[in-house]
N, C-alpha and C positions, 0 to 999 in steps of 0.2 A: 320729222319723218324718218330719220335713221333708226329710231327705236322700232317703228312700225315695220320697216324692212327686215330688221333683225328678228323680230318676233315672227314675221311671216316665214322667214327662212328656217327658223327653229321648228315651227309647226310642220313645214313641209318635210324636214328631215325626220321629225317624229313619225309622220305618216309612213315614210319609207322604212324606218326602223320597225314599226309595228307590223308592217307587211312581211318583214323578214323573221321577226321573233314569234309571232302568233302561230304560224303553221308548225314551227319547230317545237313550240311549247305544248301543243295539243297531245302528241304521243307521250310526252313525259308526264303531263298531268293525268292522262287516262291510265297510264301504267301505275303511277303512284296511287291514284284513287282506287283502282281495281284491287291492288294489294291491301290497302287499308280497309276497304269494304269487306274483303275476304277475311282479314284478320278479326275484324270487329263483329261481323254479322254471320259468318259461316256456322250453320247448324243451330242458330238461336231459335227458340220456340216462338212461333208466330211470324217468323221472317220468311222471305222468299229466296235467300241466298243459301244454296245447298252445295256449292262447289265453286271453284275458281271461275269456271265459265259463267256461272250466274253472276258473280261479282263483276266480271268484265262487261257482261250485258247490262247490268244495272248502271255501271259507271257510264258507259257509252250512251245509254238512253237518257241519263240525266244531263250529259253534256250536249246532246244533239237535239233534244226536244224540250218543249215547254212543260209538258205534263205527260204522265204515263199511267198505265193501270197497275203498275207494280206497287206492292205494299211499301210503306215508308219503313226506314230502318227501325229496329226495335231497341237498340242499345243507344246510350247517350253519345258514345264516341261515334257510332255510325251516323247519328243525326247530325253531328258536327261536320263529318266528312260530306254528308249530303248537302248541307247548307253551303259549304265551301265550293263544292262542285257546281251548284246552282249559281253562286255568285260569280265564279270563273266564267261560266257559260254566258251569263248576262253581260259581263265585262267584254268578252270577245265579240258578242253580237253587236253591242253598242259601239265598240271600237271600229269594227268593220263598217257599220252603217255610217259612222262619223267620217271614216276615210273616204267612203263613196261620196258623201255629201260635200266634203272638202274638195275632192277632185272635180266634181261637177259644178261647184259654185265659184271656184277660183281657178283662173287659168295659170298655167305654169309659166313663170316669167323668164325662164332660161331658154 
């Protein structure tokens, strides 16, 4: 049983750490993503990014929604950034959902 208690304590600490890290990481990821989208997609023929504001909008839409009506990136590097942004969004959504599930299914022993 000591292993189970140690594992439970580690999972609870991880949940607390995720709750502190994820909100702070969102602005960093969105800024880096916006700059990368701007650098790779700005002014490319067939793309929707025509300035830094468009890059910020594209990045935030990808991080906050499942799908959008925006055109997909046209450059290979832009597509890589797009996939990374989507993967990050999926990770955060599942981590938050897991934290809620963990909170509601297991009582806090302290």
